C-alpha positions in Angstrom: -6.7 -59.3 25.0 -5.3 -56.7 22.5 -4.9 -53.1 23.4 -4.4 -49.8 21.5 -1.3 -48.0 22.6 0.0 -44.5 21.8 2.9 -42.4 23.2 2.7 -38.7 22.5 5.2 -35.9 23.5 3.3 -32.7 24.3 5.1 -29.3 24.8 2.7 -28.2 27.5 2.7 -28.9 31.3 0.9 -32.0 32.6 -1.7 -29.8 34.4 -2.8 -28.3 31.0 -3.0 -31.8 29.4 -4.9 -33.1 32.5 -7.4 -30.2 32.3 -8.2 -31.2 28.6 -8.7 -34.9 29.3 -10.5 -34.5 32.7 -13.3 -32.1 31.9 -16.3 -32.5 29.5 -15.5 -29.1 28.0 -11.9 -30.1 27.4 -12.8 -33.4 25.8 -15.2 -31.7 23.4 -12.4 -29.3 22.3 -10.0 -32.1 21.2 -12.2 -35.1 20.4 -15.9 -34.6 19.6 -16.3 -31.0 18.6 -19.7 -31.1 20.4 -20.8 -30.7 24.0 -20.8 -33.9 26.1 -23.6 -34.9 28.5 -23.0 -35.9 32.1 -19.9 -35.0 34.1 -16.3 -36.0 34.5 -16.1 -37.0 38.1 -15.1 -40.3 39.7 -18.1 -42.7 39.6 -20.1 -40.5 37.2 -20.5 -41.0 33.4 -20.4 -38.8 30.4 -21.6 -39.3 26.8 -19.8 -38.3 23.6 -21.6 -37.3 20.4 -20.4 -37.0 16.8 -22.0 -35.2 13.9 -25.7 -34.5 14.3 -26.5 -37.7 16.2 -28.9 -37.3 19.1 -27.7 -40.6 20.7 -24.3 -40.8 22.3 -21.7 -42.7 20.3 -20.2 -43.9 23.6 -20.7 -43.5 27.3 -17.8 -43.6 29.7 -17.7 -44.0 33.5 -14.9 -42.1 35.1 -12.9 -44.7 37.1 -9.8 -42.6 38.0 -9.1 -38.9 37.9 -5.7 -38.1 39.4 -3.2 -35.4 38.2 -1.1 -38.1 36.5 -3.7 -40.7 35.6 -7.2 -40.6 34.1 -9.2 -43.8 33.4 -12.6 -44.3 31.8 -14.6 -47.6 31.4 -16.9 -47.7 28.4 -20.4 -48.7 29.5 -22.3 -48.0 26.2 -21.3 -47.6 22.6 -20.0 -49.9 19.9 -20.3 -53.6 21.1 -16.5 -54.0 20.8 -16.0 -51.0 23.1 -18.2 -52.2 26.0 -16.2 -52.9 29.1 -12.9 -51.6 27.5 -10.9 -49.1 29.5 -9.3 -45.9 28.2 -6.3 -44.6 30.1 -4.3 -41.4 29.9 -1.0 -41.6 32.0 0.8 -38.3 32.2 4.5 -37.9 33.0 6.4 -34.6 33.2 9.0 -34.2 30.4 11.7 -31.6 30.7 10.8 -28.2 32.2 7.3 -27.8 30.9 6.5 -30.8 28.7 4.4 -34.0 29.1 4.7 -37.5 27.9 1.2 -39.0 27.4 0.9 -42.8 27.5 -2.6 -43.6 26.0 -4.2 -47.1 26.3 -7.5 -48.3 25.0 -7.4 -51.8 26.6 -9.3 -55.0 27.0 -10.6 -55.4 23.4 -12.0 -59.0 22.9 -10.1 -59.3 19.6 -8.1 -57.4 17.1 -9.7 -56.6 13.8 -10.5 -54.0 11.2 -12.7 -51.9 13.5 -10.0 -51.8 16.2 -7.4 -50.8 13.6 -9.6 -47.9 12.5 -10.2 -46.8 16.1 -6.4 -46.9 16.6 -5.9 -44.7 13.6 -8.6 -42.2 14.8 -7.2 -42.2 18.4 -3.8 -41.2 17.0 -5.5 -38.4 15.1 -7.5 -37.2 18.1 -4.5 -37.4 20.4 -2.7 -35.2 17.8 -5.6 -32.8 18.2 -5.1 -32.9 22.0 -1.4 -32.2 21.5 -2.0 -29.2 19.2 -4.7 -27.9 21.5 -2.6 -28.2 24.6 0.4 -26.6 22.9 -1.2 -23.7 21.0 -5.0 -24.0 20.9 -4.9 -25.7 17.5 -7.5 -28.3 18.1 -8.7 -30.6 15.2 -11.7 -32.3 16.8 -14.3 -34.3 14.8 -14.9 -34.2 11.9 -11.4 -32.7 11.1 -9.6 -35.3 13.2 -11.4 -38.4 11.9 -9.1 -40.3 9.5 -10.8 -43.7 9.3 -14.4 -43.2 8.2 -17.2 -45.8 8.7 -19.7 -44.7 6.1 
């Protein structure tokens, strides 16, 4: 099964990066630009919203939330996302930096939609980097590079 992989160097401590990927307020700041529903706790789920949609674009169950590893399983959203996993592995880098290893795994097949998602993940991870380093977030719509309309 194909996976989306990204490696990002962030000039911020792992705890700062973890706080932004392991809370609904943090995720909204770097990814969606809108409040999320639900909660970010192991076994719980949260929904992400884009634009003015009243329906979540995707719902993720929190599988793991450790200081160095966060994993979500997609339970609702685009058909090709269902049962995929999204993982953020954090490694300390230098005195106060972080290496983020991102994986969106278990796609049934590679294709144009997966390629567009990979592009957008790269952009949103850049938003996470800018936000962690100096509060320069670029959440949706600014961070979306590959548009579907």
